[in-house]
N, C-alpha and C positions, 0 to 999 in steps of 0.2 A: 880671851880666844871668842869667838860665835862657834855657836853649836848649832847643827843644821842635822835635821835627818830626814831621809829621803825613804815616801814612802815607796814601798818593793813591789805592790802587785804586777810589772810589769817584766818582773824575773822571775814572773810564773808562767805570764802570755804567753812571751816570748825567747826562743830558745837562742835565736838570733834576730838584728833588724839594727833601725835606723834612732828608733828610743832609747831600747835597753843601752845602745854605743853611746849616745848621747849624755844619760847620767851618770854609767861609768865613768868616762872621760872626766866629765863633771867635777867628780866624785875625787878621782885622780889628783886633779891641779888645784882644787881648792886651796888647801894647805899651804900653797904657795903664796896667798894675800891672804893671810889672818884667820883663817877659817876651817873650822873641824867639822866635818861631816862623816857621814857615816850611812850605808848599808848594809843591810844585815837582814835578810828574810830567812827564817826557820829553815823552808823548804826553796829549791832553785830549779829550773830547768835550762837555764840562761848559761850559753858558752863563756859570751864575757865575763863573768862572775869568777867561773872555774880554771880559766885562763890561770897558767902557773907561774906566768910574770906578775901576776897581780902581788902589789904591795903587803896585805895580809887577807887572812880569809875575811870572807863577806857573806859566806853562808853556813848553815849548818848541817842540812843535806842535801844534794847535789845528785837529780838524777835526771835519766834522759828524757821522759815523759813522763807525765799525770798516769795513773794506771786507770782504767776502766772503771767508771762510776764511783772514782778520788776527785774529780772533781770540785767541786762544791764544798767536800771538806777541807779540801787540802787549802783552798782559799780561806774559809774560815781558820784553820791554821796560821797560815802568816798573818791575818789581819790581827788572832789575836795575840800573835809574836810580837809583832807591832806595835800595842797598844804597851803591852809588858815593859816595849824598848822604850819607849815614851816616858813610864816612869824611872826606870835607869837610868837614859843617857840624859833625861834633861835638858831637850834641844830647844834652843830661844825660837828657833824657825819650823815646821814640817814642810818640805818640800814634796807634791804627789809629783810621783813619777808618771802616771794614767789618773785614769777616770776613775777614782771608787770612792763612790760617793757615797757606796754605805759606811765610811768609816768616821764623815763630818761630824754626828752626832755624839761622839765617844769620845772627846778629846777639846779640850778649852785651850789648849798653843794654838797657836795662828800659825795660816798656813799661807803658801803659794801653792800656781798650778802651772804649768806650763801646756799652752794649747799649742799642739802639731800639725793641724789644720780641722776642715769644717768639712770633709769631704762626705760623712754621714747627713750635715743636714743639707748640704745643696741637692746631694743625688737622694734625699729622703729618705736615707737608709733606715728602719726604727728598728735602733738598739740601746731598749733599757737600762740595758747592765753598763753601757757605758755613756748615760749619760751628762752634759757639760755643764747644763745649764744653771743646779743648785748645788757646782764645785765652783763657778767661774764669781756665781752672783756673792759665795760666803768669803773667797779668798782674799786675802788681805793687798794681794798684787797679784796679779797674771804676766808670763811669759811668753811671748808668742817668738816663733821659731824664725817670720820674717812677716814684711812689710803686707805682704801680700793678706795671710793669716791675721795678720790683727785688722785689716780693713775690713775681712769676712767677719770676724767674729764680733766688733761692733756693731757690723748691719744688720746680723742676723739676730742678735744677745742685747743689743742697745746697752753697750757694755761704755761706762764715759773711760776715754780714752787716756785723762792721767791715772788711770789703774792699772795700762798696760806698757809693760815694755817689750821692744824687738834685740833680742840676742839670737844673733846669727850661731850655725853649727860650727863647727872645727872640721878642720881633715889631719891627717897624718902624712910627715912628708914623707914619703919614700925610699931607700938607697937601694944601691944595686940592682936597678932593673935592670933583666934580660930587652934590650934596642931592638934584638931578630921580631921581626913581625911576621905573623904567620893572614893567608888567607882566610883570616873568620871576622864576624861579624858578633858582638859580643849582647846579648839583652840578661839583666840583673832583676832576681825577683819576681813577686806576686804577677799575674796575667792577665789576672777578672776585672771586670767593668771596666773602672774606668781607667782602666793601664794601657788599653786601647792596644794590647796587643794582636790583636787580628787583623786591625790595620799594616801594621808592620810585617808579619806571613806573607798579604795581601799584597804587599808590594813586593815583596821577596821573590814568591812567584810570578810577579810579572814581569821580571827582567831573565832574559837569558843568560845575561853575561854571569850574575852574581848566581843563579841554579849550578852552568856551568865550572862559575871558578870558586866559589867563595862558600862555608859554611857557616850557619846562624848557630851560635851555641846560648843554652840557654841556660843560666846558672839558679840556681835554688826556685824556687816559688811550685815544686812539687810535681808528681807528673803529668801528662798533658791528660786531658780529659776526654771524654769520647768527642764533643763538638770540638775540638781542638784536633782529635787526630781527624775526624771527620774529613774539617777543610786542608790540612795535612798533605792527604791521601789527592782529594781533589786538587791541589796544586800542583799534584805531583813533586814534595818537594822531602818527601821521605828520609831520602840520602845526605840532603844537605843539614838537616836538624838533630842536633847532639843534648843531651842535658845533662850537666855539671850540677852535683852538691859537696860539700869541703866547709872547711875555714875560710879566716879572711888572707888566712898567708896564700892559699890556694886561688883562694879568687884575685888576688893580688896580679897572682900568673897570669891568671887568664886577661885581666886590663891591660898588662903590661907588653903581650902578646898579639891582642887582639889588632885589626887595623883598624877598628869602629868599635865607638858602644853606642847603642840609640837607645833613646828613653821617648817613645810615641807618647808618655801617660798624656790625657786631659784635662788633670789636675795635680797639685804635688802639693804637701803644705811648703818644700825644701827641696829635695831633690837630691839626698846628698851624696848618691852612687854615682851622678854626675861629675861631683869633683872628685870623686875616690877616682874615678876615670882619669881624670886630667891629672893629677897626683900619681899617676903611674905612664903618664907619657901616652896616654890613648887619646887618639880622637875623636870628639865629641858632636854628636848627631841629636837632635832633641827637638821637641814640640814649640811650635813657638805659642807658646801661653805665657800668661804676667811672671806667672813666679820664678819660670827659667829664664825669660828676661831680666828680672831683678838680680837672681844669684848669679849667673853665668854671663851676661852680657855682652857680649860681642866676640867671646872667645867659645864659641861654636859655631854648628852648622844649623840653622832652621828649619821645618818644612810645615807644611799646613796638617794639622795630623789628621786629620778627615783625608785629606785628597791624596790618594793611592799613588795616581801620577807623581804626584810631587815629593814622596815619601821613596817610589823608585828612582825619580832623576835625582833626588839627594845625594841617598845611597849608592847610584854608578858614580857621579861626579868624584865623591871623595874617595871610593874604591878603587877607581881608576887612576889619580892621580896621586904620586908621593909628593909631587910639592904641597900639595893641599893637604893631605893630612900631617907635614910637615909644619905648615904654617898653624895648623890649628893646633898641633901636640904644643910648639912654644907659646901659642895663646893661653891654650891651660894652664901651662905651669907657670904662666905670669899670674894667672888667676887667682888659682892655689894658694898663694903667696898671701892673700888678701883673709885669711880664714885660719883659725887655727883654733886649737882646746884652749893654752894658755890665755887667750883673746874672751874666749868664752867663759873662762873661770873668772876673767878677772873682771869683767863689765857685770856678768850675776853677782860677785862677792861685793861690789857698788851700791847696788842694787838691794843686796840685803843687809848690810851696813847703816843704809838711810830710812831703810824701811824698820830697823831696831830702833834710830836716832829720834824717830819720830814718837814713842812709846811717851 
């Protein structure tokens, strides 16, 4: 059986999120396709690895957060533990979970990497800690989670397309959902920079109908910063906004009860939350950008991401019409059938096998 070892840095970077969710679900499903895979960090803050329903322990020490002044030391310990696991597990391939270029000169096993987006490069955000260049040049193969990401990778790093495969992420099917809807609009995750959250706030604040009848729930992403609070007060929507946090089970309840899920991003690598919302029978409204057109097709409503009036009009159009909501719910439930973690694992395992047969 082919043996894959996942590089584990994402599980110390990320408490929860799309990248770690992808690696955990891929690891769960690969065994069905003749792959023995392993995630095993020494230390993790990641909630997905710490779930009781995972079928074997995947870490030594699970902590809630990295103590102050210990970040570099903890990552060093995890890197060292990973190198020890290479000696013990003897993998055929290493699959990098994140952009940990520190390690690539310290082992001789061929490796693959998944590229999630090129947002840092496109927005010229300098981050030497997560540089991709050396990793993608040395990789035996590169997975991209969308065609949009692949095209950006080829353009920016001049990578041969034959070295890249597009494998879409999956979404878990939800059962026993609460079909009752609240007068809530849901936003999930980080709110900074390219997430374009300010445009959503301004559109909401411009609508007398929404301010009178709806709440805007922000799930995750941390507390509102001073600039957000200033804008919220300026728009007089303080009593309409609520912040929530919690695990996926709690988030799924918000998806299922919301009248609308909104993603105003200017750029994404995939947009997993939009599919998760659809799987919970929540209608979706999002930016008219290439990645959402690729992943979602005609199963949601789109707006011009910098056009506040257009965002307001689309928010009102959907929230005022149960027929419109039901139409989008039906389209969304059909769309999520195209994406599964089994399909993701099957395609990934085929590529592993092909690469190893090329020896």
